[in-house]
C-alpha positions in Angstrom: 104.2 87.5 125.3 100.6 88.0 126.5 97.9 88.4 123.8 94.7 90.3 124.3 91.9 89.9 121.8 90.3 93.3 122.5 91.5 96.5 124.0 88.9 96.0 126.8 90.8 92.9 128.0 93.9 94.9 128.7 94.4 96.5 132.1 96.5 99.6 132.2 100.0 98.9 133.3 102.7 101.1 134.9 105.3 102.5 132.4 103.8 101.1 129.2 105.9 101.8 126.2 103.6 101.6 123.2 103.6 101.5 119.4 100.7 101.2 117.0 100.3 99.7 113.6 99.4 96.8 111.4 103.0 95.6 111.2 102.3 93.5 108.1 105.2 91.2 107.6 107.1 92.4 110.7 109.9 93.2 108.3 113.3 94.7 108.9 111.9 98.2 109.0 109.3 97.2 111.6 112.1 95.5 113.6 113.9 98.8 114.0 110.8 100.2 115.7 110.4 97.1 117.9 114.1 97.3 119.0 113.7 100.9 120.0 110.4 100.0 121.8 112.1 97.4 123.9 115.1 99.7 124.6 112.9 102.4 126.0 110.9 99.9 128.1 114.1 98.7 129.7 115.3 102.3 130.4 112.2 103.1 132.5 111.7 99.5 133.9 108.5 99.3 131.8 106.8 96.9 129.4 106.5 96.9 125.7 103.0 97.0 124.2 101.9 96.7 120.6 98.4 97.8 119.6 97.3 96.3 116.3 94.1 95.5 114.6 92.1 92.7 113.0 90.7 92.7 110.5 93.0 95.0 108.6 91.5 98.5 108.5 91.3 98.4 104.7 89.0 95.4 104.9 86.5 97.4 106.9 86.9 100.8 105.3 87.1 99.5 101.7 85.3 96.2 101.6 84.9 96.5 97.9 88.7 96.3 97.5 89.3 92.5 97.1 92.9 93.0 96.0 94.3 93.5 99.5 96.7 90.7 100.2 98.8 90.6 103.4 102.2 89.2 104.0 101.4 87.7 107.3 98.2 86.3 108.9 97.4 87.5 112.4 98.7 84.2 113.8 102.0 84.5 111.9 102.4 88.1 113.0 101.9 87.1 116.7 104.6 84.5 116.4 107.0 87.1 114.9 106.3 89.7 117.5 106.8 87.2 120.3 110.1 86.2 118.8 111.0 89.9 118.8 110.6 90.0 122.6 107.4 92.1 122.9 105.7 91.8 126.3 102.1 92.6 125.3 100.1 92.3 122.0 96.7 93.9 121.9 94.6 92.8 118.9 91.5 94.9 118.9 88.7 94.5 116.3 88.8 97.3 113.8 85.3 98.7 113.3 83.8 101.8 111.7 83.1 103.1 115.1 86.7 102.7 116.1 87.8 104.4 112.8 85.6 107.4 113.7 87.5 108.2 117.0 88.9 111.7 116.9 92.6 112.0 117.5 92.0 113.3 121.0 89.5 110.5 121.9 92.0 108.0 120.5 94.8 109.3 122.6 92.7 109.8 125.8 90.5 106.8 125.8 92.8 104.2 124.2 96.4 105.2 124.7 96.0 106.8 128.2 93.0 105.3 129.9 93.1 101.7 128.5 96.8 101.2 128.2 98.4 103.6 130.6 100.9 104.9 128.0 104.1 106.6 129.4 106.0 106.5 126.1 104.9 106.0 122.6 107.1 105.2 119.6 105.9 105.8 116.1 107.3 105.4 112.7 107.9 108.3 110.4 104.7 109.9 109.0 102.4 107.9 111.3 98.7 108.9 111.2 95.7 107.7 113.2 92.1 108.4 114.2 89.2 109.5 112.0 90.3 109.9 108.4 93.9 109.5 109.6 93.8 113.1 110.8 96.0 112.4 113.9 99.7 113.0 113.5 102.9 113.5 115.5 101.8 117.0 116.2 98.6 115.8 118.0 100.6 113.3 120.0 103.0 116.0 121.1 100.2 118.4 121.9 98.3 116.0 124.1 101.4 114.4 125.6 101.7 117.3 128.1 98.1 117.1 129.0 98.1 113.3 129.6 101.6 112.9 130.9 103.4 110.7 128.3 106.4 111.1 126.0 106.5 110.7 122.2 109.4 109.5 120.1 109.3 109.3 116.3 111.7 107.1 114.4 113.4 109.8 112.2 112.9 109.8 108.5 116.6 109.2 107.9 116.5 106.0 110.0 113.5 104.8 108.0 115.2 105.6 104.7 118.3 103.8 105.8 116.3 100.6 106.1 114.7 101.4 102.7 112.0 98.7 102.9 108.2 98.7 103.0 105.5 96.1 103.1 104.4 97.4 99.6 107.9 96.5 98.2 107.8 93.1 99.7 104.3 92.4 98.3 105.5 93.4 94.9 108.5 91.2 95.1 106.5 88.2 96.2 103.9 88.7 93.4 106.7 88.7 90.8 108.3 85.6 92.3 111.3 87.5 93.6 111.6 85.5 96.8 115.3 86.4 97.3 114.4 90.2 97.6 111.3 89.5 99.7 113.2 87.4 102.2 116.0 89.9 102.4 113.5 92.7 103.3 111.6 90.4 105.7 114.7 89.2 107.5 113.3 85.6 107.3 111.9 83.2 104.7 108.4 83.9 103.5 105.9 81.2 104.6 102.5 79.8 103.7 100.6 77.6 106.1 97.6 75.5 105.1 95.9 72.2 105.3 96.8 69.3 102.9 93.8 68.4 100.8 93.4 65.7 98.1 94.2 66.6 94.5 93.9 64.5 91.3 97.2 62.8 92.0 98.7 63.7 88.6 102.1 64.3 90.3 102.0 60.7 91.6 101.6 59.4 88.1 104.7 61.5 87.0 106.8 60.2 89.9 106.6 63.4 91.8 103.7 63.1 94.3 102.6 66.4 95.7 100.8 67.7 98.8 98.1 70.1 97.8 97.8 73.1 100.1 94.5 74.8 101.0 95.2 78.2 102.6 92.3 79.2 104.8 93.0 82.9 105.0 91.8 84.4 101.7 93.7 87.6 102.3 97.1 85.8 102.6 99.4 86.8 99.7 100.3 83.9 97.4 103.6 84.4 95.5 103.7 84.5 91.7 103.3 81.4 89.6 106.4 79.2 89.3 108.6 76.5 90.9 110.2 77.3 94.3 112.9 75.7 96.4 111.5 75.4 99.9 111.7 73.7 103.3 108.5 72.1 104.6 107.5 72.0 108.3 104.9 69.6 109.7 102.5 71.7 111.9 100.0 68.9 112.8 96.4 68.2 112.7 94.9 70.8 115.1 95.0 74.5 115.5 92.8 76.4 118.0 92.0 79.8 116.6 90.2 82.8 118.1 87.6 84.0 115.5 87.9 87.5 117.1 91.5 87.9 116.4 92.6 85.3 113.9 95.2 84.1 116.4 95.5 80.5 117.3 98.1 78.1 118.6 100.0 78.1 115.4 103.2 76.2 116.1 105.2 77.3 113.1 108.8 78.1 112.5 108.0 81.3 110.8 111.0 83.6 111.3 113.3 81.1 112.9 114.3 78.3 110.6 115.8 75.2 112.2 116.7 73.3 109.1 117.3 70.0 110.9 113.6 69.9 111.7 112.4 70.6 108.2 112.1 68.6 105.0 113.4 69.7 101.6 111.1 70.0 98.6 110.0 71.9 95.5 106.8 73.8 95.5 104.6 74.7 92.6 102.1 77.6 92.2 100.0 77.8 89.1 97.1 76.6 87.0 99.0 73.6 85.4 98.8 74.8 81.8 100.2 71.5 80.4 96.8 69.9 81.2 94.8 73.1 80.6 94.1 73.4 84.3 91.3 75.9 85.3 92.2 76.6 88.9 95.3 78.0 90.6 97.0 75.3 92.8 99.6 75.3 95.5 101.5 72.0 95.6 104.7 70.7 97.1 106.8 67.7 96.3 108.4 66.7 99.6 111.7 64.9 98.9 112.3 61.5 100.5 108.8 61.5 102.1 106.0 59.0 101.8 103.7 59.6 104.8 99.9 60.2 104.7 99.4 63.8 105.8 96.0 64.5 104.4 94.1 67.0 106.6 97.3 67.9 108.4 98.7 71.5 108.4 102.1 72.2 106.9 104.1 75.3 106.6 106.1 76.1 103.4 109.2 78.1 103.8 110.1 79.7 100.5 113.9 79.9 99.9 114.6 80.5 96.2 112.8 80.9 92.9 113.6 78.0 90.5 111.7 78.9 87.3 108.5 80.3 85.9 105.5 78.2 85.1 105.2 77.0 81.5 103.2 74.8 79.2 104.8 71.7 77.9 103.9 69.8 74.8 103.5 66.5 76.7 103.4 65.0 80.2 106.7 63.3 79.3 108.4 66.6 78.7 107.0 67.9 82.0 108.4 64.9 83.8 111.8 65.5 82.2 111.7 69.1 83.4 110.6 68.2 86.9 113.8 66.0 87.2 115.9 69.0 86.3 113.9 71.2 88.7 114.6 68.7 91.5 118.4 68.8 90.8 118.4 72.6 90.8 116.2 72.8 93.9 118.7 70.6 95.9 121.5 72.7 94.7 119.8 75.9 95.9 118.8 74.4 99.3 122.3 72.9 99.8 
């Protein structure tokens, strides 16, 4: 898959089959659109093109809304789209000027002149352009003028999938990893750099790697203990500041369990010691290497239990032993 960090980097191609959207999570509903996109591209000997945006439009149009949390970072999204077999990914910066394009200007200057669209596939009830005024009717109206075809994924097909990014976010925030993973079609992941903590886990016999997630907009699941697989990403990642995409060598979307390590993760503020900050920690089983400043990816498999306050560190240690047994049972 070829990645372009701005619409201006892309040169119009013959028989481009295009879809547009944020595709947060690249979940099973999105995958239905992607499958149709590739099918149409094959039918006309064309190439599949996805136009997406970074930052997310809501970050620009509603900067005061700090509650926006996304399922996938741009780098994770790129990995998933490549795995789906997409030919071209255009990540264009979303700006207020871009948001003010009229539906016709959007179609003429972006879809037709910049991309060379011959077919466009859109999800049910898709809107675009200034104030999201553009709709299926606009695409159909201008398709004759600019010589392209439009296909909408029917409402019935969308309802058959019965999944949305909003549902997945809600499941993750409540700790319902099983539902989130089912809707995603893969295990939810967090990638971050290992930083030094206060080493409390080590004194309890369960040393943890403390994770710092750089992308502040990345959704962190609800507090609790999770069964997970841990992937060692490495020390370096080259990232484009324009698009948020770097060489993120992560197994997001394609678990190869023989390459990953088992562990139990913790998200919470450590109420037993009256902690003041929310931490992301993971106890990697049968592992004793120095990985400070390295990046790791956590693959969330199952929810183990909610966070709770214990009367003593000894009681916490006893519970952690039970958590480990349950985690190993869940991972298998």
